C-alpha angles and dihedrals in degrees: 000000000000120000121221124198126185115189119192136166090257106030146011118218127188131184141161128235127197120244090236098048142019098238110133116229138184092017119181134171133197138171109274113263111250103162132077127024123352090258090066095105093048091049090048091053093049092050093048092048090051090053092047092049091051091049090050091051097244111166096208137005089247085073084076102091099184139010124208118190120194109188143173112249173130099212131209122197120231110187088338096308127112123254122176121246089178115163092214094052108032113068095185093071101067096016134229094320089073090062101227114147097234142056097224118147089188136005119226114240124142100038096057091045093050091047091052096043095041091150092069120095116236093259093048092064111057129174120193138164108273095239091050090049091048089050090055091049092048090050091051103038110000144054097313099059114142095012125125098184110049147111142207123223126195117199101190136106084333136010115258133175134191118197134205122183126174089358093302123115108226118233111162130204096308100019092266102118110133100040090137090145088078095059109126111240108154125032091181098059098103092170093057103084109164119207088245090065096255117128112211104013121138094264094047089052104039113016121114091250090059099058100080093037094051104029107022092241131084121242095265093051095045094046091046090053091047092050089051089057101253102164098219093046091048091050091049093050092047090053092049090050090048091056095044093040092054090051088054092048090051090054091049092048094045099044102026093233128191099204143357121202119205131210139148132112098275092051102035100058091049101029095130089057100039104038097068090048092052092045091055090063091060108031117092096016117122099338094210088067103030104039108107093014117130132199109200141167116264110275091219092052117192091353095063092102094053094047091044090068092044092051089062094064105020 
């Protein structure tokens, strides 16, 4: 069986998929470990995979033939292996003001997994940024099938983007291409401290982790109030969509994209409300670049994270 791991700033999910099909089995999800040593996330994953393997009736861990890991980033490479410098996990990046219960500068990931699954060949254990992995899944099974110029956006705990141009998924020197959420957009937003240390980048302004910190209400409460017509909540949501929508327009204008699919917990549960507001920031601007472009919900819906990990090794 193939093992799938999805690491986010809020939760870790693992599941197993049969070699002969893509049905996910023995799935489990937990809040992402943020306390203890900087190997806490890796140890959590190994424990959860062991539990999933036992549930699936695997006799030995060597029955796992491949492992795909879709993770929030950015990444840093230590002797060629991925460690996480993720702003929503590593409290040592932005410091105590960010409120994370650790002082990690990075979180170990690939090295402990490779040591534990030493029977796997290099290509059978693959770690990618979660938005890049979701992009691959959306191109194979979702809303981006058949497209050579496209992107995937997650609006969730953080803001992540995966990019494909001329049929090639972009990776960059450390696998960090697509971190558009860390574009600076507002130097005056003193309440928008991102976990990366930036003040006033797209993620610090609009990500799910910013709602309570900036507005005193979590994403569900603020979006519920906006949907109910509360004027202040509506004005706040329109401003967030203006910021995020302009980031999307900049990607379209820079990369000449055909389509962007959108997922993530903040977006998905309110997609009917948010999608038209995001589209308005793109439609009608510089027709040579925006005509024929589409902004659509993720074709894989709430399962995009699970299938993202599977796409890495399928």
